[in-house]
C-alpha positions, 0 to 999 in steps of 0.5 A: 231744150232739154232740162237738167235732171237727177240721174239714175232716179227716174225708173227701176233698172231691174224692172225695166230689164225684166220687161225687156226680156219679156218683150224679146220672148214675145217678139219670137212668138209673134214672128211669122211661122213660115218666116221663122222656119225659113230663117237661119236659127242663129240669125233669128237669135242674133236679130232679137238679141241685138234689138232687146239688149242694152249697151251700157253708156261709156263716158268719153272723158278724153273728148270733153268740151267746154261751152262758152262761159255765160251769165244768168240772172236769178232770184236769191234770198239773203240768209240773214234778212230773208229779203229776195233779190236778183243776183248775176251768176257765172255759168260754166257747162261742159259737154261729155260725149258717151256711147251707149243707151241714154235711158240707162242714165235714168234708171236706178241700178240694184246697187245705189248710194245717196249722192246722185248728180244732176245733168242734162241728157242729150243725144250722145252727150251729158251736159254738166253745169257749175254756177258761181253762187255769190262769189265774184270769181272762182278758182279754176282748180276748184271748178275742175275738181267739182266737175271731176268729182261729178264725173267720178260719181257718175262713173261709179253709178254706171259701173253698178248699172253695168253689172245689171245690164251685163247680166241682162244681156247674158240672160237675154241671149240664153232666153232668146235661144231657148225661145227660138228653139222651142218655137221652131220645134213646136212649129216643125211638130205641127207641120209634121202632124199636118202633113200626116193627116193626109188632107189638103191644107187650105192656104191662108190669104196672108200666108206669104205676109209677115210682120216685123216686131216693133223696133225700140231703136234702129238696128241692122236686122237680118234678112227675112225672106218671104216664104213661097209656100208651106214649109217642108222639112228637108233631109239632113245628116244627123249631127252624130253622123256628121261628127263621126264622118269628120272623125274618120277623116281627121284620123285618116289625116293624122295617119297619112301625115305620119307616113310621108313615104306612103303619101309621096306617090299618091295624087289627089284622086288616089288620096281621095279614094283611100279616104272613101275606103275608110269612110265606107268601112265605117258607114256601110249599111248604116242607113239605106240610101245614105252612102259615100260615093265619088262624084266627078274627080274630087268629091266625097258625098252622102246622098239622101234620095236625090239630095246631097247632104254632105260634101267633102271637097279635096284640093291640093294647095296651089295658092289662095285661088285653091280655096276660092275654087273649092268654095265655088264648087262646094256652094254650087252643090249645096243649095238647101237647109242644114247642109254639112260640108268639109274642105280637105286641103292637101299641103304638099309644100310650103309652111303649113301654118302660113298656108292654113292662115291664108286659107282661113283668110280666104274662107272668111273673106268669101262673099258667102261667109257668115261667121266662124264657129268655135274650134276646140282643137287648134290646127286640127279642124276649123269650123265656119258657117257659110250661106247658100248662093242667093239666100243668106238664110240657108246656112252651110256648116263647113269644116276645114281640115288641112292635111300636111302631106309634105314629101318625105325628103323635105322632112329629113 
């Protein structure tokens, strides 16, 4: 059985949090190189942050339960004569559920006071005790005031602890993100150096093995695949050119929306061809082997060698199935690292706001959806992260651009 202890006094909060941050950075550096390069950077960061962050406890005072009243016999000293005798006291215990990391109750926060309550710390609950002293009976209101006072003091201390913990969790994400980026950059530079020397590389016997950092507590960790061989850098579309291409498409969309009489007679393929003209005018000669082409009937793409590094799928809205079909086509093309894509949705009829909302729901409900990225321009562009078919660590950036190309007659 756990014993009562004085809360917030057993260890130093700031020292413990600093050690936690150092452990998180060390976990990044201990990660197997091939596995780190083969895993999406955002997933590595999220895994380590979840593992080494500390959720500050929150008391659930609306769920407090009282344990059955009990009696205890213990020694007491007469304050006048000094004689030791046995006395029988009434003992009342309440169980206070909480959510969060129980170790926080043992650490002294940076802001502190003189009064520190005592409690028994159990998994998921605190137990507070009141004893009757020498009184034959007690006033229920007085007992309730005692417990409320103790709980208020604990909540005050938790508030001070939460300031330290929240600061730690914010700093932890920044530090882990920096550590992951630095180590990946170093590993990539090492691999490029290794490849440039021209010697065959001897494979280590444990090249496909990796160790999992020791867990402080059980969490749901991101999947980390076993590398099938040495990591090979793959061609990607630079971020600036990706944004430039999306900028051309967005500007073209805005111009087309302002000219409903011109777009009324254009079908999906002709709108696509018009976008190709604008894209090629912007990117012609920018880099050998990276040009915009039409593939099949609706695709816009950038190719690097024999690989597609950017795909824009064009679709006319015809219900939610339109989005599911478009994502299926995109994912069948995009099967490798850091691929960038766009989904251009042409809305010919219906309420654009409703259609856009349904489209976003379809994207976020897709089996390959990972997360939604920040979008600064509401209604202009929506950003998502998907993963490639069969591999959650192969991330695909998807920009969703809706085109409200309604008929001119409907806008009059």
